[in-house]
N, C-alpha and C positions, 0 to 999 in steps of 0.2 A: 651867412650867405657866401663869403669868401671860402670859407672851409669846406663846405658842400661842394663847390664848385672843382677845388682843389681836389677834393675827395674822388669827383666823378673823373677829374684827368686822370689821376692816378689810377684807376679803374681800367678805364681805357687803355689806358698805355700798357698797362700788364697785361691787358687781353692782346693787343694786337702783337707785344713781345714772343707772348706764350703760342699765337698763332706761327708766327717766323721761326722758334725755335722748334715746333712740331715739323714744319714743311722741310727744315734744315736736316732734321734726324732723318725724315724720310729720304730724301735725296741721299746723305752720305750712306743710308744703308745700301740704297740701291745700288750707288756708285761702287760699293766694296762687290756687291754682287756681280754687277758686270765687268769689273775689272779682274775680280778671281777669276771667272768664267773666259775672261778674254774677248767678251762679245764687244767688237768695236762699233758696230752698227747700232747697238743699245746704246753705250757711251756717249756716241755721236750723236744720237736723237737725244740724250739728256742736256745739250749744249743751246742756247739761244742761236736763233738764226745767224745773228750778228758774228756770234762765236766761231759758228760753222763755215761761214764765210770766208774768215780770217785763219782758221787753224785747218780747215780742210780735213775729209776723212783720211786721206793718208795721212794728215801728220798725227792726226790721233792714233793711228793705229800705230804710230811710231813710239809714240808718247807710253801707250800702255802697255805694248810687247816689249820696249827696251826696258821701264821700270817692272814688268813683272819678271825680266829674265834678271835683272840687275837685283831687285830686292826681294821677288818673290810674291806669295799673296798676302793680301790683306788680312790681319789677324782683328786688329780692334782698330776704331776710330772712336777718340776722345776728345769731347769739347773742353777748348782751353778759355778763348775770350771771346767778346766780339767789340769791334772798333769800327764805327761808320760802318755799319751794313756790312762787313767784311768778317766773318764766324771764320777764326781759327781752330785748329784740331791737334791733335797730336796723333799722326799714324802710324801704327806699331805693323811692319811688314815681318816676314820670316826671318828675313835677314837684318834689317834696321829698324831705326824708328826716324820718322821725316816730321815736319811740318807741315802742314795744309791750309790755305787761304781758301774760302770759298764765298763766292757772293753769287747769289740767285736773283734772278728777276721775279719780279709780282707773280708772274704764272709760274713759279717753282723749277725755271729753266738755268740751267749753269751758265752766269755771264763771266765769271771769274774763276779759273781755278788755278793754283800753283804749290808746287811741292818744294819745299826746300831743306837741307840741314839745319838741326835743330841748334 
């Protein structure tokens, strides 16, 4: 009985993690498209309402335009690891490679995003 319960827990956990991974993959793809198009409104709409309040549309505009000017387009986003529901990626731009930490809300909105040097 213990093994059956443990097996059931493993399958349930794996299913939840697969759903999270799929959601993160969709969001990173959409973020890349919107970033490269410099579509400030689309990127802003990907944020949770709390992040929108703290960042503002003007802040997102400065972030996107500044990063795009300094680093170029995003060529590729590669998953590296997950630590406590924060997904980390290696982001290859035209001019450099940066690390990106990303956390999503339960409804697939960006609640945390941070770019930093590797």
